[in-house]
N, C-alpha and C positions, 0 to 999 in steps of 0.2 A: 534368548537375547536377540534384539534386532540391531543390525548394523546400519546406522544412519549415514548417508553420504553427505547431505547438506540440507539446509532449510530451503524449501521450495518457494513459499510465499508467506506473507503476513497480511492478515485482513485488518483493515482500518475502517471502523464503523463511522459513518457520516450521515448527516441529514441534508447536507447541501453538496451534491455531487459537483456542480459547476465550480463552486468555490474550492473544493478539494482538488479538482482537476487543475485549476489555475495554480494552486499552491505547489503541487508536486511537479507539474509540467512547466509552468512559466517561471515561478519563483525559484524552485530548486533546479530546474532544467533537466529533470529526469526524462528519458525517452519513454514514449508510450509502449505498452505491450503490444504484441502482434495480434492477440486474440480479442482484445476489448479495449475501449478507450478508458476503462476504469482500472487498468493495471499500468504500473510504472516500474521500469526495470532499473536495478542497480547491478553491479557486477556479480553479486552473490545471492540476491534475494529479490523477488517480485513483491511490490507493495500493491495490494488489491483493495480498492475502495469498495465499501459494502454499505448498502442502505438496509439495515435490519428490518425496518418497518415495512419495506416493500415485500419482504418475505414473511411478514406476519410475526416477526420477533420484536421484542421491546428494544428500543434504542438505549444503549449505555455507552458513554464515552470510553475510549481506550486510555486507561489511566496509567498503564505500565510504561508507555512511551516507546519510541524507536530511536536508537542512536545511529546516526549517519556520520561517517567519517569522511571529511573532505580530502580528495586526492591532492597531494602536494608533490609535484615532480621534483 
């Protein structure tokens, strides 16, 4: 058995990095990751943008979705 501490990151496939960067950075206001402009930080998981076709993989949209809860003090 493996004891998992937490989820480290979630990959989000995209064909348009600039549009995805604007959405996660400007619209949602998530801070950029320290290692790459294609990562965005939340308190408990990093959202990593990924262009599958740039790595020779077929593009398929992320159909499962990601649920983000808004902080309400």
